[in-house]
N, C-alpha and C positions, 0 to 999 in steps of 0.2 A: 647257244648251240648253233643257231642259224649262221652266225658269223664264224663258226669254227674255233671259238675261243672258250677257255675255261673262265670262271668268274674271276679268278686271280689275274689272268691275262687281260681280261676286259678292264678290270680295275686299274691295272698298271698303265693302260692306254689313257685313262682318264686323269690319274693323279700320280705324281712321282713319289709322294709320301704315303703309299699304301701300307696299311697295317691290317692285321686280322681284326683288331679292335675297331678300327674305322669302318672297315667293310661290314662287320657285324652290325654296327650302329646304323649304317645306311640301310641294310637289309631289313632291320627291325623297325625302321621308321623313327629311331631316336634322333637321328641327324638327317639333314638334307644336303644334297650336293650344292656347292656354291655356283654362281652363275657361269664361271669359267668351266667348271666340271660339267655342268648341264649342257653347255655349248658343245663340249667334246662328245658327250653322250649322243646328242642330237646328230652331230656330224657322222659319228660311227654308225648310228642306226639309220641314217638317211631320212631323218624326220625333222620337222621344224621344232624349235624349242617349245612352241605353244602346245604341241602334242603332250608334253610332259607336265604342263602346268594348267591344263583345263580345269576350271573351277566347278563345273557341274556336269551332269550327264549329257545335257544338250550340247554344250561346247565340246565335250569329249567325243561325242558321236560325230559332230560336225568336223572336227579335226581328223578323226579317224577316217571318215569318208573321204576327206580331202587327200589324206596320205595314201589311202588305198588306190585312189584314182591316179595320183601323181607318181607313186612309186610301185605299188602293187607287188612288193617283194615279201611282205609278211602275211602269213595266214591270219585268220581271225583269232585263233588260239594264241599265236605269237603276239598279236597286238594287245590282247588281254594281259599277257605276262609283262610286256613292256609298260 
């Protein structure tokens, strides 16, 4: 929403072979984006890739704080969704 895109539009920016099935699997945690898709997500969201792969609460908060100070474009609620 912050980027003014629908989920489908966002997905098309990330991968050329977007299908409803692939999107659903990603949303439900059945699949994960590959490194190239993750890189595109990070660029689109103006976040470092590490933000999306933090492995515990401490690292997640550390990256979140870094992003907030570096970019300041997402609210706390938006960061939770991302």
